FILODO-789630 format. One record per residue: y, z, x of N, C-alpha, C in turn. Coordinates in steps of 0.02 Angstrom, whole numbers, padded with zeros to 5 digits, always signed. Layout:
YZXYZXYZX...
END
This chain:
-01737-01253-01967-01796-01282-01933-01846-01269-01985-01896-01313-01974-01957-01311-02014-02021-01315-01965-02072-01267-01983-02137-01295-01940-02181-01337-01991-02232-01354-01949-02282-01395-01979-02347-01378-01964-02395-01390-02003-02464-01383-01993-02504-01429-01976-02546-01427-01916-02589-01478-01898-02659-01485-01935-02677-01541-01944-02747-01545-01979-02803-01531-01951-02799-01531-01878-02860-01519-01837-02849-01463-01790-02897-01412-01786-02896-01359-01743-02959-01340-01715-02959-01315-01651-03020-01292-01616-03025-01226-01592-03075-01195-01578-03075-01123-01555-03053-01123-01477-03003-01076-01463-02983-01071-01406-02985-01002-01367-02956-00987-01309-02972-00931-01277-02940-00873-01319-02977-00812-01304-02934-00759-01339-02920-00704-01296-02880-00656-01310-02865-00601-01261-02842-00546-01303-02857-00494-01252-02813-00437-01282-02731-00468-01254-01652-00734-01212-01589-00739-01242-01591-00759-01319-01588-00719-01350-01581-00721-01418-01571-00805-01436-01596-00835-01491-01573-00895-01512-01525-00902-01543-01471-00948-01532-01420-00957-01580-01428-00991-01648-01484-01035-01635-01489-01075-01698-01570-01095-01681-01606-01105-01735-01665-01139-01715-01652-01223-01689-01694-01239-01644-01666-01293-01609-01729-01361-01642-01779-01349-01659-01844-01403-01662-01880-01378-01728-01917-01435-01746-01966-01432-01802-02030-01424-01765-02034-01432-01699-02090-01414-01657-02144-01477-01662-02183-01481-01619-02235-01529-01617-02285-01531-01685-02297-01585-01692-02358-01591-01750-02410-01661-01738-02474-01651-01750-02508-01708-01741-02534-01725-01814-02510-01694-01862-02544-01705-01927-02525-01768-01956-02558-01824-01972-02538-01878-02000-02509-01872-02072-02509-01815-02096-02495-01815-02169-02437-01769-02159-02423-01736-02111-02363-01689-02118-02316-01692-02061-02323-01724-02011-02273-01748-01953-02219-01794-01962-02165-01772-01923-02107-01830-01936-02136-01891-01894-02107-01954-01899-02110-02007-01853-02046-02046-01850-02047-02085-01807-01981-02120-01797-01993-02198-01767-01950-02229-01754-01948-02292-01719-01896-02309-01665-01904-02352-01622-01859-02357-01569-01806-02394-01577-01766-02408-01525-01693-02433-01521-01693-02507-01547-01746-02534-01551-01751-02601-01576-01773-02588-01645-01755-02643-01686-01769-02643-01752-01834-02668-01779-01867-02705-01740-01931-02733-01759-01989-02701-01723-02034-02656-01763-02074-02614-01723-02141-02643-01707-02164-02633-01648-02222-02664-01622-02278-02608-01598-02326-02631-01576-02381-02582-01557-02384-02539-01487-02326-02565-01441-02325-02521-01383-02259-02541-01347-02247-02505-01280-02177-02512-01250-02194-02572-01211-02125-02603-01191-02140-02670-01155-02149-02650-01076-02135-02594-01045-02139-02580-00976-02219-02557-00971-02243-02582-00917-02316-02562-00902-02320-02501-00897-02367-02466-00941-02383-02395-00946-02409-02366-00882-02423-02405-00834-02452-02380-00776-02390-02381-00714-02341-02391-00737-02282-02384-00690-02223-02352-00727-02175-02333-00688-02120-02288-00715-02053-02359-00713-02003-02330-00751-01954-02378-00747-01923-02368-00680-01857-02399-00666-01835-02404-00601-01831-02332-00570-01843-02322-00503-01856-02258-00483-01803-02217-00435-01736-02252-00457-01685-02222-00407-01673-02152-00440-01669-02108-00398-01646-02036-00417-01620-02001-00358-01599-01937-00375-01561-01897-00327-01608-01886-00266-01578-01882-00219-01626-01862-00156-01629-01787-00146-01676-01765-00193-01690-01696-00192-01778-01693-00210-01808-01649-00177-01868-01644-00170-01900-01589-00229-01968-01590-00246-01993-01527-00288-02010-01473-00235-02037-01427-00253-02061-01375-00216-02011-01314-00195-01951-01330-00215-01905-01277-00206-01907-01219-00262-01860-01176-00251-01860-01124-00287-01861-01052-00259-01836-01005-00290-01843-00935-00260-01885-00892-00296-01941-00880-00259-01987-00836-00286-01961-00762-00304-01909-00748-00272-01874-00667-00269-01844-00659-00341-01831-00718-00386-01801-00711-00446-01843-00743-00499-01823-00738-00565-01855-00767-00620-01825-00829-00645-01775-00849-00598-01721-00905-00613-01765-00966-00597-01771-01018-00644-01806-01076-00638-01756-01129-00650-01714-01150-00608-01671-01199-00619-01677-01264-00570-01654-01325-00585-01664-01393-00552-01596-01395-00496-01559-01339-00504-01516-01343-00449-01546-01308-00381-01604-01286-00395-01648-01264-00334-01692-01325-00308-01701-01379-00352-01741-01429-00335-01774-01455-00398-01782-01510-00407-01812-01546-00466-01887-01525-00477-01890-01517-00539-01959-01500-00562-02016-01550-00552-01991-01616-00559-02053-01668-00546-02015-01716-00494-02058-01756-00472-02040-01803-00406-01981-01837-00430-01945-01861-00380-01876-01895-00391-01882-01971-00429-01936-01993-00429-01951-02051-00461-01974-02045-00530-01974-01976-00553-01983-01969-00632-01931-02001-00679-01958-02022-00734-01905-02056-00775-01845-02015-00796-01848-01950-00795-01790-01904-00812-01739-01893-00757-01747-01937-00695-01706-01935-00654-01680-02006-00627-01693-02049-00675-01680-02127-00663-01597-02132-00679-01574-02158-00645-01498-02186-00652-01497-02238-00702-01467-02235-00759-01475-02277-00817-01400-02310-00822-01358-02293-00780-01282-02318-00790-01283-02385-00804-01323-02436-00773-01319-02508-00793-01378-02533-00832-01420-02493-00867-01480-02522-00906-01448-02547-00968-01487-02599-00994-01471-02647-01041-01463-02594-01112-01413-02616-01153-01402-02589-01221-01443-02619-01271-01471-02584-01319-01517-02607-01369-01478-02648-01420-01500-02702-01447-01472-02739-01486-01446-02709-01547-01475-02659-01577-01459-02619-01632-01416-02562-01614-01388-02552-01556-01354-02497-01530-01288-02470-01581-01248-02522-01586-01200-02511-01626-01218-02489-01707-01257-02511-01730-01284-02512-01800-01304-02436-01800-01352-02403-01754-01372-02344-01751-01308-02286-01749-01276-02294-01694-01216-02246-01682-01166-02245-01741-01158-02299-01767-01114-02304-01830-01141-02270-01895-01210-02280-01902-01243-02244-01955-01249-02169-01947-01254-02152-01882-01255-02080-01865-01184-02041-01884-01128-02082-01868-01065-02049-01896-01055-02049-01975-01080-02107-01999-01076-02110-02078-01117-02054-02113-01178-02044-02079-01224-02001-02122-01207-01926-02098-01182-01905-02049-01163-01840-02041-01095-01836-01999-01043-01846-02046-00977-01839-02015-00952-01768-02003-00900-01762-01952-00864-01820-01938-00885-01854-01874-00927-01827-01830-00952-01851-01769-01020-01877-01760-01060-01870-01808-01131-01895-01819-01181-01857-01775-01175-01790-01782-01239-01751-01752-01250-01702-01807-01309-01664-01792-01334-01624-01852-01297-01579-01886-01253-01544-01838-01195-01500-01871-01130-01536-01879-01124-01600-01882-01067-01639-01883-01029-01653-01823-01012-01601-01783-00997-01611-01716-01044-01584-01661-01034-01613-01602-01082-01595-01566-01078-01529-01542-01135-01488-01539-01135-01421-01507-01198-01416-01458-01195-01353-01427-01237-01347-01361-01281-01286-01387-01344-01288-01383-01385-01230-01388-01401-01211-01325-01400-01134-01324-01426-01099-01250-01486-01054-01257-01526-01072-01304-01578-01017-01316-01647-01012-01277-01655-01081-01248-01725-01080-01214-01710-01067-01138-01763-01027-01123-01760-00996-01055-01817-01032-01007-01810-01039-00955-01866-01070-00905-01887-01010-00852-01943-00979-00849-01950-00934-00809-01993-00956-00746-01975-00934-00684-02007-00952-00627-02054-00898-00615-02117-00922-00605-02178-00873-00591-02191-00872-00516-02169-00824-00483-02188-00810-00414-02250-00824-00401-02277-00855-00329-02330-00863-00308-02375-00806-00324-02450-00809-00347-02481-00753-00357-02489-00716-00422-02432-00744-00471-02424-00713-00531-02495-00712-00579-02518-00646-00595-02577-00650-00641-02572-00695-00697-02627-00730-00719-02633-00779-00764-02669-00738-00829-02626-00755-00886-02650-00715-00941-02680-00771-00999-02741-00757-01017-02778-00792-01079-02736-00766-01133-02750-00809-01185-02716-00796-01253-02761-00814-01311-02744-00785-01376-02773-00803-01432-02736-00859-01461-02781-00908-01485-02740-00967-01523-02714-00955-01579-02650-00976-01603-02632-00976-01675-02645-01047-01695-02705-01047-01734-02728-01124-01758-02677-01154-01802-02624-01123-01826-02575-01161-01873-02541-01209-01830-02529-01187-01768-02487-01223-01716-02527-01255-01661-02584-01256-01669-02625-01287-01618-02642-01356-01631-02651-01402-01597-02662-01468-01614-02726-01497-01559-02768-01519-01581-02840-01550-01540-02826-01616-01554-02846-01657-01491-02837-01628-01414-02778-01629-01386-02723-01627-01425-02654-01638-01394-02634-01574-01343-02663-01518-01368-02638-01463-01329-02689-01436-01279-02670-01411-01226-02707-01373-01180-02725-01299-01190-02781-01274-01160-02790-01196-01165-02801-01157-01104-02757-01178-01058-02774-01141-00986-02735-01074-00989-02755-01022-00964-02718-00967-00961-02646-00971-00925-02601-00933-00937-02530-00933-00915-02504-00891-00861-02475-00901-00801-02451-00854-00759-02388-00821-00792-02397-00770-00805-02340-00733-00841-02301-00671-00806-02256-00675-00774-02230-00635-00733-02190-00570-00776-02189-00517-00758-02162-00463-00802-02086-00469-00799-02057-00452-00846-01971-00455-00858-01952-00521-00888-01992-00565-00905-01965-00634-00933-01962-00618-01004-01928-00687-01023-01916-00679-01104-01941-00753-01130-01960-00743-01186-01968-00812-01236-01905-00832-01280-01901-00889-01287-01855-00907-01341-01852-00859-01402-01782-00836-01423-01785-00796-01486-01818-00729-01468-01806-00696-01402-01826-00638-01388-01786-00576-01423-01803-00522-01453-01767-00482-01506-01721-00424-01468-01711-00431-01403-01684-00367-01384-01637-00386-01314-01612-00337-01280-01587-00344-01216-01633-00367-01161-01603-00382-01113-01645-00397-01048-01702-00347-01038-01759-00362-01042-01816-00305-01035-01827-00275-00962-01846-00229-00959-01861-00197-00877-01898-00246-00840-01881-00245-00786-01921-00285-00730-02008-00291-00733-02025-00215-00751-02099-00216-00750-02125-00228-00814-02085-00247-00869-02107-00249-00944-02126-00315-00956-02160-00326-01008-02178-00390-01040-02140-00389-01109-02102-00344-01134-02069-00344-01201-02029-00407-01214-01994-00436-01176-01956-00488-01183-02001-00549-01205-02058-00558-01201-02104-00610-01233-02126-00599-01300-02101-00546-01333-02104-00535-01405-02048-00579-01441-02078-00619-01483-02037-00673-01502-02014-00646-01582-01955-00631-01599-01927-00598-01649-01946-00634-01721-01947-00699-01713-01958-00744-01769-02029-00776-01772-02066-00752-01740-02134-00779-01733-02166-00779-01804-02170-00723-01842-02208-00724-01909-02169-00772-01952-02109-00798-01933-02068-00838-01991-02072-00903-01970-02114-00923-01916-02117-00986-01893-02070-01005-01850-02038-00975-01814-01989-00988-01763-02018-01026-01706-01986-01073-01672-02005-01105-01628-02046-01067-01568-02007-01011-01536-02032-00974-01493-02069-01011-01427-02016-01054-01400-02030-01086-01337-02046-01044-01289-02106-01051-01250-02099-01007-01186-02122-01059-01131-02076-01058-01071-02078-01102-01030-02086-01066-00960-02141-01087-00923-02151-01049-00852-02153-01113-00811-02116-01103-00756-02128-01152-00700-02154-01111-00633-02215-01142-00616-02256-01124-00558-02251-01170-00500-02202-01163-00462-02188-01204-00404-02245-01204-00363-02276-01142-00345-02327-01141-00305-02390-01177-00322-02400-01181-00398-02455-01228-00410-02439-01285-00428-02374-01304-00430-02349-01369-00448-02371-01397-00522-02360-01337-00563-02375-01343-00634-02319-01318-00676-02308-01357-00737-02266-01333-00792-02297-01314-00853-02292-01247-00862-02321-01221-00929-02275-01218-00986-02279-01266-01041-02233-01255-01092-02278-01245-01162-02245-01197-01199-02285-01175-01252-02237-01180-01319-02263-01211-01367-02228-01204-01437-02268-01151-01471-02222-01102-01490-02236-01062-01532-02292-01010-01498-02261-00953-01462-02289-00911-01426-02258-00846-01429-02300-00783-01429-02270-00723-01424-02318-00662-01397-02299-00623-01369-02342-00564-01332-02312-00501-01367-02362-00477-01417-02322-00423-01452-02317-00370-01408-02266-00337-01417-02235-00279-01376-02273-00213-01392-02305-00206-01455-02343-00149-01460-02428-00150-01453-02447-00211-01468-02527-00209-01464-02538-00257-01394-02488-00282-01370-02492-00322-01302-02532-00384-01308-02544-00408-01374-02591-00472-01387-02545-00523-01382-02566-00570-01340-02533-00624-01316-02567-00690-01376-02520-00718-01395-02535-00774-01450-02495-00832-01443-02532-00895-01442-02489-00956-01425-02530-01008-01473-02471-01057-01488-02491-01119-01528-02507-01175-01480-02466-01209-01465-02476-01281-01423-02454-01273-01347-02486-01267-01304-02482-01274-01234-02485-01349-01208-02434-01365-01170-02424-01430-01138-02428-01406-01075-02466-01427-01029-02480-01412-00957-02462-01478-00916-02404-01477-00875-02393-01536-00841-02398-01529-00763-02426-01575-00729-02425-01579-00662-02364-01595-00624-02333-01558-00594-02255-01566-00569-02263-01605-00507-02320-01619-00470-02327-01666-00424-02332-01734-00441-02345-01752-00503-02352-01809-00519-02304-01844-00552-02294-01920-00545-02248-01952-00585-02289-01982-00640-02260-01959-00702-02303-01985-00759-02283-02059-00777-02331-02097-00800-02310-02163-00820-02289-02155-00899-02290-02226-00927-02256-02212-01006-02312-02181-01057-02372-02168-01030-02412-02146-01077-02412-02061-01066-02380-02042-01025-02364-01966-01029-02434-01923-01020-02431-01885-01061-02504-01838-01071-02552-01874-01119-02530-01939-01148-02571-01985-01182-02527-02001-01246-02543-02068-01255-02510-02096-01318-02537-02071-01379-02485-02056-01427-02491-02017-01479-02508-01946-01477-02495-01921-01426-02510-01844-01409-02443-01813-01398-02434-01750-01436-02380-01703-01440-02378-01671-01378-02313-01632-01375-02316-01569-01316-02280-01522-01344-02246-01484-01309-02212-01419-01339-02151-01457-01386-02131-01515-01372-02084-01551-01410-02114-01608-01449-02096-01632-01491-02131-01671-01549-02129-01742-01518-02080-01759-01468-02080-01834-01432-02133-01840-01379-02168-01783-01363-02209-01778-01303-02185-01771-01241-02120-01763-01236-02090-01746-01176-02106-01677-01149-02092-01662-01082-02082-01605-01056-02010-01576-01070-02012-01516-01086-01938-01484-01102-01896-01466-01028-01921-01443-00994-01891-01404-00938-01844-01461-00892-01872-01516-00883-01832-01561-00836-01774-01590-00873-01764-01580-00933-01715-01611-00974-01654-01549-00991-01668-01491-00974-01627-01432-00985-01571-01439-00926-01514-01431-00939-01468-01414-00891-01443-01345-00891-01420-01331-00834-01409-01252-00818-01345-01241-00794-01317-01176-00802-01260-01152-00773-01257-01171-00697-01304-01149-00665-01311-01165-00597-01289-01241-00569-01317-01282-00612-01304-01364-00596-01236-01372-00614-01205-01343-00669-01131-01353-00684-01094-01318-00621-01104-01259-00602-01074-01226-00557-01078-01279-00483-01124-01298-00475-01139-01343-00417-01102-01420-00421-01080-01426-00479-01047-01493-00494-01079-01551-00505-01147-01553-00514-01184-01600-00529-01250-01586-00562-01272-01631-00621-01325-01627-00647-01364-01687-00639-01430-01685-00602-01455-01741-00586-01514-01766-00627-01501-01768-00682-01553-01784-00730-01537-01797-00801-01574-01823-00852-01557-01834-00913-01566-01773-00953-01533-01774-01024-01530-01707-01050-01566-01718-01117-01594-01663-01146-01630-01661-01208-01581-01655-01268-01596-01687-01319-01554-01688-01374-01596-01700-01436-01575-01661-01488-01613-01661-01555-01570-01678-01614-01605-01703-01666-01560-01722-01728-01607-01691-01793-01582-01681-01855-01617-01663-01913-01670-01720-01928-01725-01710-01964-01782-01750-01976-01745-01826-02014-01703-01804-02058-01669-01852-02095-01635-01906-02065-01618-01887-02004-01578-01924-01951-01617-01962-01898-01688-01954-01901-01736-01975-01858-01773-02036-01883-01767-02097-01858-01815-02150-01890-01883-02130-01904-01912-02155-01974-01969-02132-02001-02033-02177-01960-02083-02136-01946-02143-02159-01919-02146-02209-01864-02103-02206-01817-02092-02249-01746-02070-02201-01695-02092-02210-01644-02072-02186-01575-02054-02247-01528-02017-02225-01473-02013-02288-01428-02020-02248-01353-02045-02283-01311-02063-02268-01241-01992-02232-01205-01996-02179-01183-02048-02138-01142-02092-02090-01193-02068-02091-01263-02089-02040-01299-02170-02059-01315-02213-02021-01330-02287-02030-01343-02304-02009-01410-02264-01986-01453-02277-01947-01517-02207-01955-01558-02231-01954-01624-02181-01944-01680-02204-01899-01732-02163-01890-01795-02178-01851-01835-02156-01884-01904-02167-01840-01959-02144-01870-02027-02072-01856-02048-02028-01891-02000-01962-01901-02006-01943-01946-02070-01884-01947-02099-01867-01984-02152-01810-02035-02135-01780-02046-02078-01731-02089-02072-01736-02159-02073-01682-02199-02092-01689-02271-02095-01698-02305-02040-01705-02369-02044-01713-02409-01980-01649-02408-01940-01594-02393-01970-01523-02385-01927-01512-02317-01904-01572-02270-01899-01570-02209-01873-01616-02227-01799-01599-02165-01752-01629-02177-01685-01693-02145-01693-01751-02172-01655-01815-02144-01647-01827-02080-01604-01893-02051-01617-01900-02015-01560-01914-02047-01498-01890-02028-01440-01883-02064-01374-01815-02093-01367-01777-02101-01420-01723-02144-01414-01675-02117-01354-01645-02155-01308-01608-02148-01264-01530-02158-01279-01496-02114-01266-01418-02127-01280-01370-02110-01215-01334-02155-01205-01289-02150-01140-01218-02150-01162-01182-02094-01133-01109-02090-01144-01075-02152-01112-01032-02185-01147-01001-02249-01130-00955-02225-01059-00962-02279-01015-00927-02278-00950-00862-02266-00952-00826-02286-01010-00754-02291-01015-00733-02221-01056-00777-02178-01070-00753-02118-01114-00716-02074-01058-00654-02054-01088-00599-02010-01047-00625-01949-01032-00681-01939-00996-00692-01874-00977-00641-01829-00942-00587-01859-00919-00535-01814-00888-00508-01778-00945-00527-01777-01008-00493-01742-01060-00527-01680-01075-00584-01673-01049-00634-01616-01062-00620-01564-01000-00644-01502-01023-00642-01447-00973-00681-01469-00903-00665-01438-00848-00698-01449-00785-00777-01447-00800-00797-01397-00833-00879-01378-00839-00904-01437-00880-00869-01467-00944-00897-01511-00987-00892-01575-00952-00844-01584-00897-00850-01652-00859-00912-01664-00833-00941-01609-00799-00996-01614-00766-01054-01634-00813-01059-01610-00873-01111-01634-00918-01104-01701-00937-01031-01717-00952-01019-01782-00977-01038-01832-00915-01029-01824-00854-01042-01873-00800-01128-01876-00805-01163-01829-00812-01236-01836-00825-01255-01882-00884-01207-01871-00926-01231-01910-00988-01210-01984-00981-01160-01993-00941-01147-02071-00919-01203-02098-00876-01222-02056-00827-01266-02079-00775-01343-02079-00803-01361-02027-00830-01437-02026-00841-01451-02024-00918-01398-02007-00956-01414-02010-01030-01453-01948-01066-01462-01955-01125-01495-01897-01161-01552-01927-01207-01614-01895-01204-01671-01914-01236-01681-01878-01303-01689-01921-01355-01698-01893-01425-01780-01852-01424-01778-01791-01422-01837-01750-01401-01872-01717-01460-01839-01689-01515-01869-01650-01567-01825-01651-01630-01845-01620-01679-01802-01612-01737-01762-01544-01744-01707-01550-01758-01666-01483-01770-01591-01508-01778-01554-01453-01768-01474-01461-01792-01437-01470-01737-01438-01420-01681-01388-01414-01632-01406-01465-01579-01359-01518-01568-01379-01591-01526-01402-01566-01458-01366-01542-01409-01383-01528-01353-01415-01455-01327-01470-01467-01277-01491-01404-01261-01487-01392-01198-01445-01326-01184-01439-01306-01113-01484-01251-01101-01492-01237-01030-01541-01181-01014-01503-01106-01031-01540-01055-01053-01511-00994-01061-01489-00974-00988-01440-00927-00986-01422-00910-00916-01445-00832-00916-01499-00794-00965-01511-00740-00949-01544-00713-00891-01571-00775-00844-01596-00747-00785-01556-00789-00732-01505-00820-00749-01466-00879-00708-01434-00845-00647-01425-00877-00598-01386-00871-00542-01320-00876-00554-01302-00906-00610-01231-00922-00634-01243-00911-00703-01174-00896-00740-01179-00893-00816-01136-00943-00840-01146-00958-00910-01104-01006-00944-01034-00985-00946-01018-00917-00953-00945-00902-00942-00926-00912-00883-00957-00916-00818-00932-00928-00758-00905-00989-00756-00938-01038-00796-00931-01115-00781-00879-01137-00835-00861-01089-00875-00816-01116-00938-00843-01152-00992-00919-01147-01001-00951-01188-01056-00963-01148-01114-00956-01170-01166-00978-01136-01230-01005-01186-01284-01024-01163-01342-01060-01214-01384-01028-01268-01412-00957-01265-01402-00913-01312-01429-00878-01355-01372-00902-01352-01311-00860-01383-01254-00855-01456-01258-00910-01495-01297-00920-01562-01309-00907-01583-01382-00874-01532-01421-00864-01554-01488-00832-01619-01509-00795-01631-01465-00758-01702-01479-00810-01770-01481-00858-01769-01441-00896-01830-01430-00926-01855-01488-00923-01910-01507-00944-01945-01570-01013-01988-01545-01043-01999-01605-01104-02034-01584-01091-02109-01557-01030-02129-01583-01002-02202-01565-00977-02194-01506-00967-02143-01473-00941-02143-01394-01014-02151-01346-01064-02162-01384-01120-02176-01347-01155-02244-01357-01205-02272-01311-01239-02319-01313-01311-02302-01327-01349-02341-01357-01424-02333-01359-01450-02388-01312-01496-02354-01260-01524-02402-01206-01585-02434-01236-01596-02495-01216-01653-02539-01236-01716-02513-01210-01758-02476-01233-01827-02456-01197-01882-02501-01236-01872-02558-01269-01921-02598-01286-01933-02581-01355-01996-02625-01379-02016-02615-01451-02034-02546-01465-02042-02535-01528-02063-02461-01546-02132-02463-01567-02160-02395-01567-02234-02391-01585-02253-02356-01642-02293-02376-01678-02319-02352-01748-02350-02279-01729-02332-02224-01772-02365-02158-01757-02418-02160-01804-02482-02149-01757-02542-02137-01789-02577-02075-01784-02555-02027-01739-02579-01978-01729-02646-01972-01691-02676-02027-01663-02738-02046-01632-02736-02019-01560-02716-01961-01548-02719-01940-01484-02787-01928-01450-02793-01955-01385-02858-01950-01353-02845-01932-01276-02869-01875-01265-02863-01836-01206-02905-01789-01205-02913-01753-01131-02968-01700-01126-02915-01646-01114-02920-01586-01152-02867-01536-01144-02884-01501-01074-02832-01476-01027-02844-01442-00976-02871-01363-00994-02916-01342-00970-02944-01278-00984-02931-01214-00937-02912-01244-00879-02905-01186-00826-02849-01208-00779
END
């Protein structure tokens, strides 16, 4: 992984499961430093084809938000969707049109990164990102900005409801005591690790996602880079938090609704699309496609997939050859697909089971459960024209 520095910073508030492999390059809004990409169509244009004031087809699971168990820190969509059912992450894409250059993209992926076309050659699953459920009434903590990872006006600066006992991505020790904040101390923070911190506050109907955060176990100083604050009562249109605006992922997406969990696999159904990533050299340069709102300085050719690219496992893929747990994931990839969200090596992102009500061992899923899937087993879904990356984000950051 590599981190990138934004060109614009502002002053902000001040205060007093271990990762298997870095998964992302992180968000960037620097027009000289950030990767960029183009969409599933080969001819870039200035915007998406779908009206940004509407969502795509709103068919989704009959599940409502507002669920969740405040007695645990487990934040899983097996307990209820994070966003309204008509959010794009829950759209049944089984019959959506295939992009004209789909075959060219998937064939190029296999040629560029043999044998199967993913960042590590074969498809692997990363289990490093944890989503924490903040019980109602959790005290909010302000933080000191890390200006090297703060992008204005893309990032929000509101205080975070941080429950004791939780963990950040790349936490350095065993599960911390229930009354401790030691798990929020990111071991790779000084070396530029992603250090994603994700907090789901169902009582507030908010999702707090931070790129590059740590709470020092010794000094108790809370430091954070880019906070993306999402209103989980809202169905976002194709502008998301703003065109050309990043989030805790470089595509401008939320992370949590695209993470699949052991609880969902145990229940036998994943009712949403999945997050996937590729190395910068495999992401199309200086373009993105809806529903992404941002891109970075990637270097892939026109035959590579852009930020926001949506891939769907072919309906004729023989999923019966997979293990039972892997079949649940594959069915979600056939129905909802996966969205190109950030830069990195390990293709799929599962939710850590450190606070799960089920474990990955329970459901028989490990990093190599989908290693036989090739890029050519997927189709790229047509999301319309691509968008030039300009980094000209215009929005008002959320302050509280």
